[in-house]
C-alpha positions as CSV (number, residue, x, y, z in Angstrom):
1,X,0.0,0.0,0.0
2,X,1.3,3.4,-0.9
3,X,2.2,5.9,1.8
4,X,1.4,9.5,1.1
5,X,3.4,12.3,2.7
6,X,0.4,14.6,3.0
7,X,-3.0,13.4,4.2
8,X,-6.0,14.1,2.0
9,X,-7.8,17.2,3.4
10,X,-11.1,16.3,5.1
11,X,-13.1,18.5,2.7
12,X,-11.6,16.7,-0.3
13,X,-12.3,13.3,1.4
14,X,-16.0,14.4,1.9
15,X,-16.3,15.5,-1.7
16,X,-14.8,12.2,-3.0
17,X,-17.1,10.2,-0.8
18,X,-20.1,12.1,-2.0
19,X,-19.0,11.7,-5.6
20,X,-18.5,8.0,-5.1
21,X,-21.9,7.7,-3.7
22,X,-23.5,9.5,-6.6
23,X,-21.6,7.2,-9.1
24,X,-22.9,4.2,-7.2
25,X,-26.5,5.5,-7.4
26,X,-26.1,6.2,-11.1
27,X,-24.8,2.8,-11.7
28,X,-27.5,1.1,-9.8
29,X,-30.2,3.2,-11.4
30,X,-29.0,1.8,-14.7
31,X,-29.2,-1.8,-13.4
32,X,-25.5,-2.3,-13.7
33,X,-23.1,-4.2,-11.5
34,X,-19.6,-2.9,-10.8
35,X,-18.3,-5.6,-13.2
36,X,-20.6,-4.4,-16.0
37,X,-19.7,-0.8,-15.4
38,X,-16.0,-1.6,-15.4
39,X,-16.3,-3.5,-18.6
40,X,-18.3,-0.7,-20.3
41,X,-15.8,1.9,-19.1
42,X,-12.7,-0.2,-20.0
43,X,-11.4,0.1,-16.4
44,X,-10.8,-2.4,-13.7
45,X,-13.4,-3.5,-11.2
46,X,-11.1,-2.2,-8.5
47,X,-11.2,1.2,-10.2
48,X,-15.0,1.3,-10.0
49,X,-14.9,0.1,-6.4
50,X,-12.3,2.7,-5.5
51,X,-14.3,5.5,-7.2
52,X,-17.5,4.5,-5.5
53,X,-15.6,4.2,-2.2
54,X,-14.3,7.7,-2.4
55,X,-10.7,6.8,-2.7
56,X,-8.4,9.6,-3.9
57,X,-6.2,7.6,-6.1
58,X,-8.6,7.2,-9.1
59,X,-7.2,9.1,-12.1
60,X,-9.2,11.8,-13.7
61,X,-9.1,9.9,-17.0
62,X,-10.7,6.8,-15.4
63,X,-13.4,8.9,-13.7
64,X,-14.2,10.4,-17.1
65,X,-14.4,6.9,-18.7
66,X,-16.8,5.8,-16.0
67,X,-18.9,8.9,-16.5
68,X,-19.0,8.3,-20.2
69,X,-20.1,4.7,-19.7
70,X,-22.9,6.0,-17.5
71,X,-23.8,8.6,-20.2
72,X,-23.0,11.4,-17.7
73,X,-19.9,12.9,-19.4
74,X,-21.8,16.0,-20.5
75,X,-22.1,17.0,-16.9
76,X,-18.4,17.6,-16.8
77,X,-18.9,20.6,-19.1
78,X,-20.3,22.5,-16.1
79,X,-17.0,22.1,-14.2
80,X,-15.0,25.3,-13.8
81,X,-17.2,27.5,-15.9
82,X,-15.6,31.0,-16.0
83,X,-18.9,32.8,-15.4
84,X,-19.4,30.9,-12.1
85,X,-15.9,31.8,-10.8
86,X,-15.8,35.1,-9.0
87,X,-12.0,35.3,-9.3
88,X,-12.2,34.9,-13.1
89,X,-14.9,37.6,-13.3
90,X,-12.9,40.0,-11.2
91,X,-9.8,39.3,-13.3
92,X,-11.7,39.9,-16.5
93,X,-13.2,43.1,-15.2
94,X,-9.8,44.4,-14.1
95,X,-8.2,43.5,-17.4
96,X,-11.0,44.6,-19.7
97,X,-12.0,47.8,-18.0
98,X,-11.4,51.0,-20.0
């Protein structure tokens, strides 16, 4: 088992656990087992289990493959939208102001 120098912050742990729970619900709502989802996403069953378990070692690429297999990849388009980021809006206002 890998040892990490820095523990995962509690807020990150909570977000990962919540995300994992939502992935599990989405999978079950589609009548899929972890094995079926892993096959559809072309990832290992351990990856699906780790994702659903809220583990921080799942790669972003594998998360996106799982979301694609669940037909949920379009939801990623809402991540980091500039118009929802106050810092980006302030930056743009400062840089574009006459």
